[in-house]
N, C-alpha and C positions, 0 to 999 in steps of 0.2 A: 536332258541332263547329260547324256553320253556325248551329244554333239558339242556342248559347251566344254566338256573335258578334252575332246580332241582339239578344239580351237585353242584352248589354253596350252595344250602340249605343243601344237605347231608354233604358237607365238613364242613360247619359251625357246624352242629350237632355233627360230629365226633370230631371237635376241642373242643366243649363244654364238651363232654363226657370224652375226654382225660384230659382236665383241671380238671374236677371233680374227676377223678380217681387219678390224681397226688396229689390233695389237700387231698383226703381221705387217700392215702398212706402216705403222709407227716404227717398228724395228727396221724395215727396209730404208725408211727415210733417215734414221739414225746412222745406218751403215753408209748411205750415200754421203751424208754430212761428214762422217768420219773420213771417208775417202777424199772428199774435197779438202778437208783440213789437212790431211796427210800430204796431198799434192801441193797445197799452198805452202806448207812448211818446207817441203822439198825445194820448191822454187825459191823461197826466201833464203833457204840454206845455200842454194846455188848462187844466188845474187851475192850473198855474203862471201861465199868462196871466191867469186870472180872479183869482187871488190878487194878482197884480201890479196889476190894474185896481182891485181892492178897496183895496189900499194907496194907490194914486194917488187913489182917490175919497175915502178918509179924509183924506188930506193936503189934497185940495182942500176938503173939508168944514171942516177946521180953519182953513184959510187964508181960506176964504170963509164966514165965519159970517153974513155979511150975506145970503148967497145960500142960506140954510138951506132954504127951501122947494124952491128948485130943486135944491139938493143933496140934500134929502131925497127928492125925486122921483127924482132920479138914483140915490140910494142904494136906494130901493125897487126901481127898475129893475135896479140892480146886484144887489140881493139876489134879485130874481126870476130874473135871469140866472144868479146863483150857484146858486139852487135848481134852476133848470133844468140848470145844469152839474153840480150834485151828483147830480141824478136821472140825467143822462146818465152821470156817473161811476159811480153805483151800477150802472146798466145795463151799463156797460163792464166794471165789476168782476165783475158776474154772468157776463157773457160770458167774461171772463178765467178765472173759476173753472170755467165749463163747458169752456172750451178746455183748462184745466189738467187737468180730469178726462179730457177727450178725449186729451190728451197722455199722461196716465198709461196710458190704455187702449192708445194707439198704442205707447207704450214697452214695455208688456207684450207686445203683439203683435209688436213689433220684436225683443224678447228671445226670444220663442218662434220667430220667423222666423230670428233669428241662430243660435239653438240648432239649429233644423232645418237651416239652411244649413251650420252647422259639421259637423253629422252627415253631411249630404249631401257636404260638402267632404271629410270623412274617407273616405266611400265613394268619392267621385270620385278621391281620392289613391290609394286601394287599387286602384280600377279602372285608374287611370293606370299604377300600378306593374305590374299584371297585363298591361296593354297593352304596356308597355315590355318585359316579359319575353317576351310573344308576338312582339313586333317583333324582339327579339334572336334568338329561335328561328327566326323567319321568315328573318332575314338569314343565320343559319347554314345553314339548309336551302337558301337561294338560292345561297350560296357552294358548298355541297356539290353542288348541281345543276350549277353552273358547272364545278366540277372533273370531275363525271361526264360532262358534255358534252364537255369538253376531252379526257378519256380516251377517250370514244367516237370523237372525231375522230381521235385517234392510232391507235386500234384499227382504224378504217376505213382509214386510210392504210397501216397494217401489213398489213391483210387484202388491200388492193389490191396491195401490193408482193409479198405471199406468193403471190397468185394469178398475178401476172405471172411470178414465179420458178417457180411450178408449171408454167405454160405453157411457159416456156423449158426447164425440166427435161424436160417431156414431149417437146418438140421434140428436145432433145439425146438423150433416150432412144431416140426413133424413129431419129435419125441413127446412134446407136451400134448399135441393133438391125440397121439396114441394113449398117453396117460389119462387125458381127459375122457376118452372113450371108455377106457378101463374103469376110471372113477365113476363115470355115469352108470356103467353096467353094475359096478359094486353098489352104487347108491340105490339103483332100482332094486337090487337084491336085498339091500339093507332095509329099504322101505317095506318090502314084502315081509321081511323078518320082523320089522317093527310093528307092522299091522298085526302079525300073529302074536307078538309079545304083548301088545296093548290089550288084545283080547284076553290073553292069559293074565295080564296085570290086573285087569278089572276083577277077575275071579280072586286073585291073590289079595287085592285090596279089601274085598269083602271078608276074606278069611282073616286078614290082618286085623281088621276092625274087631272081629270077634275075639281074636287072640289078645288084642290090646285091652278089651273089656275084661277078659279073664285075668290079664296081668294086673290091671288096676284092682280088681276084686281080691286077687291073691295078696297083693301088696297091702291093701287095707286090712285084710284079715291078719296078716303077719304083723303089721304095725300095731293092730289092736291087741293081739296076744302079747307083744312086747310091752305095750303100754300098761297092760293089766299087771305085769310083773313089777312095774315101777310105780312110784307114787305119781299121781296125776300132775301135781305141781312141778315136780322135777322134770317130767316129760315135756310139759308145756314150755318151761323156761329153757331147756336145752334146745327145743325146736325153734323157739323164737330167736335165741342167740345165733343158732346156725343159719336160719333163714336171713337174719339181719346181715350176717357176714357175707352170705352169698349175694344178697340184694345190693349191699354196698360195693362189693367187688364188681358185679355186673354193671351197676350204674356208672362207676368210674371207667370201666372198660368201654361202655357205650359212648361216653363223652370223649374219651381219647380217640376211639376209632372214627367218630364223626369228624373230629378235628383233622385227622389224617386224610380221610377220604372225601370230605365235603359232601357226604351223602345225607339226604334228608330222611331216608327210610330208616326204620328201626333195624339195627344190626345185631342186637342181643334180644332174644325172646325166650319164653318158657312155654312148653307145650302142656297140655292138660295132664299127661302122664308123669309130669315132673322132669322131663328131659329139657335141658337148656341148649339152645341153638345159637351159635355165634357165627355171623357171616363176615368174611374178610374179602372185600372186593379185590379183584386181580391187581389193580394198579398200585395198591399199597403193599403188595407182597412180591409180585413177579413182573418181569418184562413181558411184553406181548409175544406169544408163541414160544415161551421159554419156561423151563422148570427151575431155573437157577434163582436162588434167593440172595440178593445183594444186601448191602448194609441197611438200607431203609426197611426192607422186608424183615430182616433179623430183628431190628428194633421193634417192629410191629408185633412179631411173635414173642419178643421178650415181654411186652405189655400183656399179651395173652397168658404167658407163663406165670406172671405175677398174679393175675386174676385167678388162675387155676389153683393157686395155693389155698384158696378158700373152699375148694372142692376135693378134699383128700380121698373121699370114698367113692368117686365117680369114675366110670370107664370113659376114656376119651377117644372118640371116633373122628378122624380127620378125613373129610370127603372132598374130592376135586370135581369141579363142574366146568364145562366149556360152553361156548355157543355152538350153533349148528353149522358154521362154515367149515369146509374141509381144511386140512392142514396144507400150507403152501408147499410147492414142489421143493423149495430149498431146505425144508425141515422134515420132509417125509422120510429121509434116510434115518433120522433119529426118532421121530414120532410118526409112524405110518398113519395113525388115525388119532382122533380126539380121545379115544380110550387110553392110549399110551400116555398122551400128554396129561390128562386129568389124574391118572394114577401116579405119574412121576411127580406132579406137583404135590399131591397128598403125601407121598413118601418123603419128599424134600422137607415139607413142613414138620413131619414127625421127627426127622433127624435133628432139626434145629431145636425142637422142644425137648428131645432127649438130651441134647447138649446143655440145656438150661437146668437139668437136674430132675426132670420128670421121669419116673420109672418106665422103662420100655414095656413092661407087662401090663401097664394101664392103657396103652394106646393101640390103635389100629388105623390103617390107611386104606382108603377105597377110592376108586375112580369111577365116575358115572357118565363121563363124556357129556353129551348134550341131552341125555334122556330125562333129566329132571329140571327143566327150565322154570325160573320164577315167573317170567312174563313171556308173552308171545313176541317173537322177534320180528319187528317191522322196520327198525332203523338201527343206526350205530349205538344209540343210547340204550335201546332195549337189549341189544346183544351184549353191551358192556355190563348190564345188570346180571346177565346169566353167567358171565365169567367170574368165578368166585371160588373160595375155599370155605367150607362149612365145618365148624367144630361142634360136635354134639357131645354133651355131657350126660351120660346115663348113670343113675344111682346104682352102685354096685352092691351095696349092702342095705337091706331094709330094716334099719334099727330104729327108725322113727317114722311117724305117720303125720303127714301134713294135714293140718285142719282145713276145713272147707273155706274158711273166710280169709285165707292168706291171698294177698293180691299178687298176680303174676307179673313178671317183668320181662 
């Protein structure tokens, strides 16, 4: 490629030199022709001058016949001068012929030079065309090189950014690894504490069962005493009317909650001691990992508040429950554990119920984290069932006694 460039350069130089030589030769030939024309004009002018003098001499001879000798002498002198001029003219004509021959030779050489120059010009034009093509290719390659350099700069910037991101990611990974170690240690400690609490819980459960039996007996005795002070018919009618209102309210709430959650399980139930339990699945009240209640959740709690109007004498306990998965790192600054999340959800629900007009002294909020699961967690569906809010309605005043044949709902 470099050798072809040198050959093109040498060829261009030769063409330029040949063109310069042709121009110089053409200018020299023009100068010689100009000199020949000038000499020819001078000779013709001399002939004209001599002829004019001859005419004048003849006139003088005719006018001055008396001066014949003198005029003859002058004529002889003029004739001699004319002869000399004729000789000079013949010499000049000979020179002119020689110059004309030289001009012909020069014109032949000029024609040859012009033909060579034309050929060289064609070659030069072809070479110039090739040079233009090579320059265009060079410009395209320079543009491509510029684009590649720009792309390289962008890639260098992207690489630097990626390296910085990799460093940050590694640092975050190290932090998460440390947090994971700490979380595992805390989990092991919590498991040990849970084992101890489970042992204690079994004892408490036995004691609670005994207390529940005593509670039912006391409630029955109290209701019996109150019933004795009223007529039996009035007590039964009031009981049936109240239970009917409660049953209708809970049936309506059950239907509405199942339509919202698409759950097949029973969301409203009644325990043997008369406590009503209402389960609100997480997805119809809260977003995942959040205690904020949006518009859909507020509408759900409004339905609950409407149903609670049929339970004016009940204590309302709102209890938050989560699954067993730990809080994600991005939420740990707000909810370090599931205890904080479950308690925050219960408190948020209480605030919404208060805003609907329910008296604050009738309500309480409690968080149980993942300590009271409904089912064993084996997959996403079972974990979803354990994420919930439970609303428990405890009778606050024992002014009636439920007969044994009332159906639970």
